N, CA, C and O atoms as a GROMACS GRO file, in nm:
protein
  396
    1MET      N    1  17.631  13.812  -1.254
    1MET     CA    2  17.600  13.708  -1.085
    1MET      C    3  17.509  13.673  -1.089
    1MET      O    4  17.419  13.750  -1.123
    2ARG      N    5  17.482  13.538  -1.056
    2ARG     CA    6  17.388  13.499  -1.056
    2ARG      C    7  17.307  13.488  -0.918
    2ARG      O    8  17.387  13.487  -0.824
    3GLN      N    9  17.250  13.485  -0.899
    3GLN     CA   10  17.195  13.453  -0.722
    3GLN      C   11  17.081  13.313  -0.734
    3GLN      O   12  16.972  13.274  -0.776
    4LEU      N   13  17.234  13.269  -0.643
    4LEU     CA   14  17.209  13.105  -0.693
    4LEU      C   15  17.071  13.080  -0.570
    4LEU      O   16  17.084  13.155  -0.473
    5LYS      N   17  16.939  12.983  -0.563
    5LYS     CA   18  16.857  12.982  -0.460
    5LYS      C   19  16.827  12.856  -0.380
    5LYS      O   20  16.801  12.756  -0.447
    6CYS      N   21  16.828  12.847  -0.280
    6CYS     CA   22  16.877  12.775  -0.238
    6CYS      C   23  16.700  12.653  -0.130
    6CYS      O   24  16.651  12.668  -0.018
    7LEU      N   25  16.671  12.562  -0.234
    7LEU     CA   26  16.551  12.501  -0.197
    7LEU      C   27  16.553  12.384  -0.105
    7LEU      O   28  16.631  12.290  -0.095
    8SER      N   29  16.481  12.406  -0.062
    8SER     CA   30  16.486  12.322   0.035
    8SER      C   31  16.429  12.143   0.043
    8SER      O   32  16.353  12.104  -0.046
    9VAL      N   33  16.455  12.087   0.108
    9VAL     CA   34  16.368  11.944   0.096
    9VAL      C   35  16.297  11.886   0.176
    9VAL      O   36  16.356  11.902   0.283
   10ILE      N   37  16.190  11.815   0.198
   10ILE     CA   38  16.097  11.830   0.292
   10ILE      C   39  16.089  11.662   0.286
   10ILE      O   40  16.017  11.602   0.206
   11ILE      N   41  16.193  11.585   0.404
   11ILE     CA   42  16.149  11.362   0.378
   11ILE      C   43  16.018  11.429   0.489
   11ILE      O   44  15.986  11.525   0.559
   12VAL      N   45  15.958  11.230   0.417
   12VAL     CA   46  15.832  11.240   0.499
   12VAL      C   47  15.885  11.085   0.517
   12VAL      O   48  15.908  11.005   0.426
   13ILE      N   49  15.899  11.063   0.687
   13ILE     CA   50  15.917  10.951   0.662
   13ILE      C   51  15.797  10.867   0.725
   13ILE      O   52  15.742  10.897   0.831
   14GLU      N   53  15.765  10.764   0.652
   14GLU     CA   54  15.590  10.684   0.738
   14GLU      C   55  15.652  10.558   0.810
   14GLU      O   56  15.745  10.492   0.763
   15VAL      N   57  15.609  10.541   0.892
   15VAL     CA   58  15.658  10.430   1.035
   15VAL      C   59  15.519  10.348   0.993
   15VAL      O   60  15.430  10.433   0.988
   16PHE      N   61  15.478  10.249   0.968
   16PHE     CA   62  15.430  10.183   1.009
   16PHE      C   63  15.369  10.068   1.118
   16PHE      O   64  15.383   9.949   1.091
   17VAL      N   65  15.297  10.110   1.247
   17VAL     CA   66  15.316  10.044   1.409
   17VAL      C   67  15.205   9.958   1.305
   17VAL      O   68  15.094   9.970   1.254
   18GLU      N   69  15.369   9.824   1.319
   18GLU     CA   70  15.257   9.670   1.328
   18GLU      C   71  15.116   9.694   1.484
   18GLU      O   72  15.106   9.737   1.598
   19ASN      N   73  15.031   9.622   1.365
   19ASN     CA   74  14.944   9.507   1.463
   19ASN      C   75  14.782   9.665   1.429
   19ASN      O   76  14.661   9.654   1.404
   20GLU      N   77  14.863   9.771   1.444
   20GLU     CA   78  14.779   9.837   1.479
   20GLU      C   79  14.689   9.982   1.376
   20GLU      O   80  14.586  10.048   1.390
   21GLY      N   81  14.822   9.971   1.255
   21GLY     CA   82  14.721   9.979   1.086
   21GLY      C   83  14.719  10.099   1.125
   21GLY      O   84  14.624  10.166   1.084
   22VAL      N   85  14.849  10.185   1.243
   22VAL     CA   86  14.883  10.270   1.212
   22VAL      C   87  14.974  10.356   1.096
   22VAL      O   88  15.063  10.293   1.039
   23ILE      N   89  14.953  10.500   1.060
   23ILE     CA   90  15.097  10.514   1.070
   23ILE      C   91  15.087  10.702   1.057
   23ILE      O   92  15.007  10.782   1.009
   24MET      N   93  15.236  10.711   1.141
   24MET     CA   94  15.332  10.797   1.220
   24MET      C   95  15.391  10.881   1.048
   24MET      O   96  15.456  10.830   0.957
   25LYS      N   97  15.340  11.007   1.060
   25LYS     CA   98  15.470  11.076   0.982
   25LYS      C   99  15.544  11.137   1.068
   25LYS      O  100  15.519  11.176   1.181
   26ILE      N  101  15.660  11.142   0.992
   26ILE     CA  102  15.803  11.220   1.081
   26ILE      C  103  15.785  11.341   0.977
   26ILE      O  104  15.832  11.284   0.878
   27GLN      N  105  15.740  11.504   0.920
   27GLN     CA  106  15.850  11.602   0.826
   27GLN      C  107  15.962  11.681   0.899
   27GLN      O  108  15.942  11.756   0.994
   28LYS      N  109  16.063  11.658   0.852
   28LYS     CA  110  16.210  11.686   0.866
   28LYS      C  111  16.178  11.794   0.756
   28LYS      O  112  16.082  11.789   0.679
   29ALA      N  113  16.299  11.915   0.761
   29ALA     CA  114  16.347  11.930   0.610
   29ALA      C  115  16.460  11.886   0.715
   29ALA      O  116  16.458  11.814   0.816
   30ASN      N  117  16.589  11.978   0.631
   30ASN     CA  118  16.664  11.855   0.583
   30ASN      C  119  16.779  11.906   0.750
   30ASN      O  120  16.826  12.019   0.760
   31GLY      N  121  16.792  11.838   0.817
   31GLY     CA  122  16.875  11.802   0.883
   31GLY      C  123  16.804  11.693   0.933
   31GLY      O  124  16.741  11.601   0.880
   32ARG      N  125  16.846  11.747   1.127
   32ARG     CA  126  16.842  11.631   1.220
   32ARG      C  127  16.758  11.479   1.188
   32ARG      O  128  16.660  11.451   1.119
   33PRO      N  129  16.798  11.444   1.225
   33PRO     CA  130  16.704  11.274   1.234
   33PRO      C  131  16.610  11.243   1.389
   33PRO      O  132  16.652  11.208   1.499
   34PRO      N  133  16.511  11.265   1.355
   34PRO     CA  134  16.438  11.282   1.497
   34PRO      C  135  16.485  11.152   1.573
   34PRO      O  136  16.535  11.042   1.546
   35LYS      N  137  16.440  11.227   1.685
   35LYS     CA  138  16.488  11.089   1.816
   35LYS      C  139  16.412  11.020   1.829
   35LYS      O  140  16.479  10.920   1.802
   36VAL      N  141  16.341  10.992   1.844
   36VAL     CA  142  16.185  10.860   1.862
   36VAL      C  143  16.209  10.835   1.724
   36VAL      O  144  16.188  10.915   1.633
   37THR      N  145  16.259  10.711   1.710
   37THR     CA  146  16.223  10.640   1.623
   37THR      C  147  16.124  10.503   1.670
   37THR      O  148  16.111  10.491   1.792
   38TYR      N  149  16.060  10.405   1.591
   38TYR     CA  150  15.963  10.284   1.664
   38TYR      C  151  16.051  10.220   1.705
   38TYR      O  152  16.010  10.106   1.683
   39LYS      N  153  16.162  10.210   1.758
   39LYS     CA  154  16.196  10.113   1.837
   39LYS      C  155  16.218  10.144   1.973
   39LYS      O  156  16.200  10.073   2.072
   40THR      N  157  16.275  10.303   1.960
   40THR     CA  158  16.228  10.369   2.117
   40THR      C  159  16.129  10.380   2.120
   40THR      O  160  16.074  10.290   2.183
   41MET      N  161  16.031  10.494   2.058
   41MET     CA  162  15.919  10.455   2.049
   41MET      C  163  15.801  10.292   2.180
   41MET      O  164  15.715  10.291   2.267
   42ILE      N  165  15.871  10.210   2.115
   42ILE     CA  166  15.860  10.034   2.143
   42ILE      C  167  15.956   9.990   2.317
   42ILE      O  168  15.933   9.907   2.404
   43ARG      N  169  16.051  10.086   2.301
   43ARG     CA  170  16.127  10.027   2.488
   43ARG      C  171  16.124  10.112   2.555
   43ARG      O  172  16.225  10.093   2.622
   44VAL      N  173  16.035  10.292   2.627
   44VAL     CA  174  15.979  10.349   2.633
   44VAL      C  175  15.869  10.267   2.638
   44VAL      O  176  15.868  10.200   2.741
   45ALA      N  177  15.775  10.248   2.565
   45ALA     CA  178  15.622  10.175   2.578
   45ALA      C  179  15.732   9.996   2.679
   45ALA      O  180  15.725  10.003   2.802
   46ASP      N  181  15.777   9.924   2.648
   46ASP     CA  182  15.841   9.810   2.690
   46ASP      C  183  15.875   9.856   2.859
   46ASP      O  184  15.849   9.774   2.947
   47ALA      N  185  15.919   9.959   2.886
   47ALA     CA  186  15.966  10.014   2.994
   47ALA      C  187  15.829   9.988   3.138
   47ALA      O  188  15.808   9.950   3.254
   48LEU      N  189  15.763  10.053   2.997
   48LEU     CA  190  15.634  10.129   3.125
   48LEU      C  191  15.574  10.078   3.180
   48LEU      O  192  15.530  10.100   3.293
   49GLN      N  193  15.545   9.941   3.061
   49GLN     CA  194  15.448   9.790   3.072
   49GLN      C  195  15.494   9.768   3.190
   49GLN      O  196  15.417   9.805   3.278
   50HIS      N  197  15.643   9.697   3.246
   50HIS     CA  198  15.682   9.639   3.334
   50HIS      C  199  15.734   9.766   3.455
   50HIS      O  200  15.845   9.778   3.508
   51ASN      N  201  15.624   9.843   3.470
   51ASN     CA  202  15.608   9.916   3.628
   51ASN      C  203  15.775  10.014   3.610
   51ASN      O  204  15.856  10.006   3.702
   52SER      N  205  15.797  10.070   3.527
   52SER     CA  206  15.919  10.189   3.546
   52SER      C  207  15.841  10.270   3.563
   52SER      O  208  15.721  10.264   3.537
   53THR      N  209  15.921  10.386   3.626
   53THR     CA  210  15.893  10.519   3.635
   53THR      C  211  15.970  10.545   3.422
   53THR      O  212  16.047  10.493   3.342
   54ILE      N  213  15.851  10.686   3.440
   54ILE     CA  214  15.867  10.782   3.360
   54ILE      C  215  16.028  10.768   3.284
   54ILE      O  216  16.067  10.701   3.188
   55GLY      N  217  16.114  10.891   3.400
   55GLY     CA  218  16.290  10.851   3.421
   55GLY      C  219  16.270  10.764   3.328
   55GLY      O  220  16.254  10.779   3.207
   56GLU      N  221  16.270  10.633   3.419
   56GLU     CA  222  16.396  10.532   3.420
   56GLU      C  223  16.311  10.446   3.292
   56GLU      O  224  16.351  10.331   3.306
   57ALA      N  225  16.237  10.449   3.203
   57ALA     CA  226  16.219  10.390   3.088
   57ALA      C  227  16.246  10.538   3.028
   57ALA      O  228  16.269  10.488   2.918
   58CYS      N  229  16.263  10.687   3.002
   58CYS     CA  230  16.342  10.722   2.927
   58CYS      C  231  16.520  10.635   2.909
   58CYS      O  232  16.582  10.593   2.811
   59ARG      N  233  16.553  10.641   3.080
   59ARG     CA  234  16.709  10.589   3.037
   59ARG      C  235  16.707  10.514   2.951
   59ARG      O  236  16.796  10.512   2.866
   60PHE      N  237  16.590  10.422   2.950
   60PHE     CA  238  16.660  10.291   2.858
   60PHE      C  239  16.642  10.284   2.744
   60PHE      O  240  16.674  10.196   2.664
   61ALA      N  241  16.559  10.426   2.723
   61ALA     CA  242  16.543  10.412   2.542
   61ALA      C  243  16.657  10.551   2.530
   61ALA      O  244  16.687  10.590   2.417
   62GLY      N  245  16.700  10.600   2.620
   62GLY     CA  246  16.843  10.666   2.564
   62GLY      C  247  16.783  10.827   2.510
   62GLY      O  248  16.853  10.902   2.442
   63ILE      N  249  16.647  10.860   2.554
   63ILE     CA  250  16.618  11.023   2.551
   63ILE      C  251  16.593  11.025   2.657
   63ILE      O  252  16.578  10.942   2.747
   64SER      N  253  16.586  11.206   2.638
   64SER     CA  254  16.609  11.306   2.779
   64SER      C  255  16.392  11.241   2.844
   64SER      O  256  16.329  11.143   2.803
   65ARG      N  257  16.346  11.352   2.950
   65ARG     CA  258  16.189  11.318   2.944
   65ARG      C  259  16.142  11.456   2.930
   65ARG      O  260  16.046  11.504   2.989
   66ASN      N  261  16.209  11.510   2.857
   66ASN     CA  262  16.158  11.677   2.847
   66ASN      C  263  16.099  11.601   2.638
   66ASN      O  264  16.007  11.639   2.567
   67THR      N  265  16.249  11.445   2.602
   67THR     CA  266  16.152  11.469   2.470
   67THR      C  267  16.095  11.396   2.504
   67THR      O  268  15.996  11.469   2.502
   68TYR      N  269  16.045  11.277   2.551
   68TYR     CA  270  15.870  11.162   2.560
   68TYR      C  271  15.778  11.277   2.632
   68TYR      O  272  15.669  11.220   2.630
   69TYR      N  273  15.747  11.437   2.711
   69TYR     CA  274  15.705  11.513   2.717
   69TYR      C  275  15.661  11.521   2.619
   69TYR      O  276  15.546  11.485   2.596
   70THR      N  277  15.758  11.582   2.510
   70THR     CA  278  15.733  11.732   2.369
   70THR      C  279  15.724  11.585   2.223
   70THR      O  280  15.767  11.613   2.111
   71TYR      N  281  15.676  11.469   2.247
   71TYR     CA  282  15.662  11.303   2.135
   71TYR      C  283  15.514  11.302   2.208
   71TYR      O  284  15.420  11.289   2.129
   72MET      N  285  15.477  11.316   2.361
   72MET     CA  286  15.340  11.256   2.360
   72MET      C  287  15.246  11.363   2.301
   72MET      O  288  15.149  11.384   2.374
   73ASN      N  289  15.250  11.427   2.199
   73ASN     CA  290  15.139  11.559   2.092
   73ASN      C  291  15.172  11.501   2.003
   73ASN      O  292  15.205  11.584   1.919
   74ASN      N  293  15.194  11.344   1.944
   74ASN     CA  294  15.195  11.254   1.898
   74ASN      C  295  15.106  11.196   1.846
   74ASN      O  296  15.173  11.099   1.883
   75GLU      N  297  14.994  11.141   1.780
   75GLU     CA  298  14.896  11.092   1.824
   75GLU      C  299  14.926  10.912   1.857
   75GLU      O  300  14.878  10.830   1.935
   76VAL      N  301  15.050  10.911   1.729
   76VAL     CA  302  15.081  10.744   1.808
   76VAL      C  303  15.184  10.758   1.908
   76VAL      O  304  15.189  10.663   1.986
   77PHE      N  305  15.259  10.840   1.924
   77PHE     CA  306  15.348  10.754   2.040
   77PHE      C  307  15.195  10.747   2.228
   77PHE      O  308  15.200  10.667   2.321
   78ALA      N  309  15.104  10.849   2.209
   78ALA     CA  310  15.036  10.858   2.280
   78ALA      C  311  14.968  10.708   2.309
   78ALA      O  312  14.965  10.645   2.414
   79GLU      N  313  14.928  10.684   2.209
   79GLU     CA  314  14.843  10.557   2.183
   79GLU      C  315  14.955  10.481   2.248
   79GLU      O  316  14.929  10.407   2.343
   80LYS      N  317  15.046  10.491   2.214
   80LYS     CA  318  15.119  10.409   2.248
   80LYS      C  319  15.142  10.322   2.380
   80LYS      O  320  15.133  10.204   2.416
   81ILE      N  321  15.189  10.490   2.452
   81ILE     CA  322  15.176  10.491   2.613
   81ILE      C  323  15.060  10.488   2.618
   81ILE      O  324  15.016  10.473   2.504
   82VAL      N  325  14.976  10.495   2.696
   82VAL     CA  326  14.871  10.482   2.706
   82VAL      C  327  14.804  10.377   2.740
   82VAL      O  328  14.740  10.358   2.844
   83ARG      N  329  14.828  10.260   2.586
   83ARG     CA  330  14.758  10.138   2.633
   83ARG      C  331  14.955  10.042   2.703
   83ARG      O  332  14.960   9.919   2.702
   84ALA      N  333  15.038  10.095   2.734
   84ALA     CA  334  15.107  10.034   2.759
   84ALA      C  335  15.126  10.087   2.942
   84ALA      O  336  15.215  10.017   2.991
   85LYS      N  337  15.091  10.148   3.006
   85LYS     CA  338  15.006  10.179   3.114
   85LYS      C  339  14.896  10.149   3.205
   85LYS      O  340  14.880  10.139   3.326
   86GLU      N  341  14.790  10.132   3.040
   86GLU     CA  342  14.664  10.000   3.140
   86GLU      C  343  14.747   9.847   3.121
   86GLU      O  344  14.681   9.758   3.174
   87ASN      N  345  14.870   9.798   3.061
   87ASN     CA  346  14.885   9.683   3.140
   87ASN      C  347  14.930   9.675   3.173
   87ASN      O  348  14.962   9.557   3.167
   88GLN      N  349  15.025   9.759   3.268
   88GLN     CA  350  15.078   9.724   3.373
   88GLN      C  351  15.045   9.579   3.490
   88GLN      O  352  15.102   9.474   3.517
   89ASN      N  353  14.933   9.643   3.530
   89ASN     CA  354  14.888   9.513   3.585
   89ASN      C  355  14.857   9.395   3.523
   89ASN      O  356  14.803   9.309   3.593
   90LYS      N  357  14.879   9.370   3.401
   90LYS     CA  358  14.866   9.272   3.357
   90LYS      C  359  14.980   9.184   3.342
   90LYS      O  360  15.093   9.224   3.371
   91VAL      N  361  14.954   9.036   3.288
   91VAL     CA  362  15.128   8.937   3.286
   91VAL      C  363  15.150   9.040   3.110
   91VAL      O  364  15.062   9.120   3.079
   92VAL      N  365  15.244   9.024   3.037
   92VAL     CA  366  15.324   9.008   2.953
   92VAL      C  367  15.480   8.949   2.902
   92VAL      O  368  15.599   8.967   2.928
   93PHE      N  369  15.399   8.872   2.817
   93PHE     CA  370  15.552   8.850   2.804
   93PHE      C  371  15.508   8.897   2.629
   93PHE      O  372  15.416   8.894   2.547
   94SER      N  373  15.702   8.955   2.657
   94SER     CA  374  15.728   8.980   2.493
   94SER      C  375  15.844   8.938   2.469
   94SER      O  376  15.939   8.939   2.547
   95PHE      N  377  15.839   8.881   2.310
   95PHE     CA  378  15.934   8.811   2.305
   95PHE      C  379  15.977   8.962   2.158
   95PHE      O  380  15.986   8.927   2.041
   96SER      N  381  15.986   9.027   2.176
   96SER     CA  382  16.091   9.125   2.103
   96SER      C  383  16.221   9.127   2.094
   96SER      O  384  16.299   9.126   2.189
   97THR      N  385  16.250   9.129   1.962
   97THR     CA  386  16.376   9.184   1.992
   97THR      C  387  16.439   9.265   1.903
   97THR      O  388  16.402   9.273   1.786
   98TYR      N  389  16.566   9.350   1.964
   98TYR     CA  390  16.519   9.488   1.955
   98TYR      C  391  16.712   9.464   1.880
   98TYR      O  392  16.797   9.388   1.926
   99PHE      N  393  16.726   9.558   1.759
   99PHE     CA  394  16.823   9.494   1.695
   99PHE      C  395  16.922   9.589   1.642
   99PHE      O  396  17.020   9.547   1.579
   0.00000   0.00000   0.00000
């Protein structure tokens, strides 16, 4: 009898954050895709920038508060959120199209 060895394939997803030149790497073995994508990150940041609470922003983006706080350990996500909170009191014109 032959024994088969299962090799796990590691998928590296690189998301280029526009205008910032930062690459967000998410490494996952075969399994679930990451919950927070670039689109989700933009939706959370946009909601926070328009004076929403964290809970409201998470509901708007379709993630849980626990996921939000877990992804705050990610440098790119945290930087985007901090920048959005800094711009809360400024006038923002957002022409983003979510597709």
